Structure formats: C-alpha cells, structure tokens
N, C-alpha and C positions, 0 to 999 in steps of 0.2 A: 292244349299244352304245346309249347314251342319246342321244336326239336333242339337237341344239344348244340348242333352246328350253328343253327340260327340264333340261339341264345348267346353264344360266344361272340358272334358278329354284332349283335345288338349291344352287348356290354361294351365291346370295343368302341362302337360308334358313340355311345353315351360318354365314355371316358374321354374320347377324343374331343367331343363337343365341349365338355367341361374344361378340358385343358386349354382350349382356345379362349375361354372366358366369355363365350357368347357374343363375340364381336366388340367387346369393350376395348378401349385403348390400353396398351400395356403400360404398366406403372413402373417407372424407374426407381429403384431403391438405392439409397446411398449406402455404400458399404459401412459396416460398424466402425472400422478403423478411421474412415474419413469423418464420421460424425463426432468421434471422440477428440480429434485434434483441432484445437482452436487455431484461428488465423495467426500465424507466427509474427507477421508484421504488426498486427493490432496488439498482440500480446507484448511485443518488444516496445511499442509506443506507450502502452499503459505502464509498463515497468519503468520506462524512462521518466514518465510524468510522476510516478510515485516516488522515485528517487529524488527528483528535483524538488518535490514538495517536502520530503523529509529533510533535505539539505537546507531548504529555506526555513523550516521550523527550527532546526538546530542553530542556524545563524541567528535567528530571532532570540532564542534562549540565551545564547552566549552574549548577545548585545544588550540584554536587559540590564538596566541600571539599578544599583542598590543605593538607596539613600540612607543617611544616618540622621538621627534626631539632632536637633540643635544642641550644641555644646556636649556632644557625646561621641565617643569613638567606638563603642560596642555596636555590633550588628543588631538591628531591631528584630523582634520575634517574627514579624510579617515578612522579613527578607529571607528567612530560613528556607522557605519553599522555593524561592528563586535560586538560592545557592544549591539546593538539592537537585533542581532541574539542570543546572550548569554542571554539577558533578556527574550526573547520569550521561550527559552528552560527552563530556571529556573522557569518561571511562570507556565508552564505546567507540571513541575516535581518538586513539592515542597519537595520531599525527597532528591533531589540532594543537596550536600553541596560543596562549593568551598572555596578556600583560595586565597586571592588576595595578590600578592607580587609585589614589585618593586625592580629593581636593577639598580644601576648606573654603568657605566663603570669605568675603572681604571684611566681615565683622571681626573684631578683636585685633589684638596686635599681631605682628608677624611672629614674634617669639611664642605667643600663646598658641597660634594656629599650627606652628611647627610641632610644639609639644603635643597638641591634640592629635595630630596626624601620625605620630610615631607610637 
C-alpha cells in the first residue's frame, strides 16, 4: 500500500503529465465567435453580384417584347405571362418608368393601321 503523502504526489504527477498532453503539439482552437462570422468582404461581394444579377433579370423582363397576331389588337394568351412578369417587376420597383408603344407593320393602309393601333 502507498502512503497517503506519496499517493497525493503520484496523483499530482499523473495529472500534470496528462495536462501537458504527453509532448504533443498544442492545438490552436478558433474562438466560436470567429467561426460564426463570414468574411465580410466576400459577403459584400456576393451581395453585390446577387444585386447585379437581379437588376439584369429585371431589365430583361421589362425589355421583353409582346407581339400581336396579324390583324389583331388584343393581347395574345401566351403574352399574359410576359405581362405578369412585367407587373411583378414594376410593383416591386416603383421608381421604374416605362413607355408603352405599339407598332403596326407596313401591310394595310395607313388609315387601317391607325385604327388597328387605337
């Protein structure tokens, strides 16, 4: 049996040896706060790219052309989805301004095309 005094010294020596890690290199840990924060410059660049892509998409929607059938002034059924996309963009961007124009082709008389376009 080990005397109490020697047992306490032995326990202290074992604890000290384990605390040192047995000679292994110390491992640096990243603080949890640093792990949770993304690189702000990369995040800002990604946000700028996303904004530019969305603005390009919106310009494309607004620029889409709607064609009418020959000899008709009513909007075709397949053009409704184009109009719906345009409305969505305009509702979310109240600063946008658009001009709506219509053009007739060269077929028919001038008077007929004017009547068709009104």
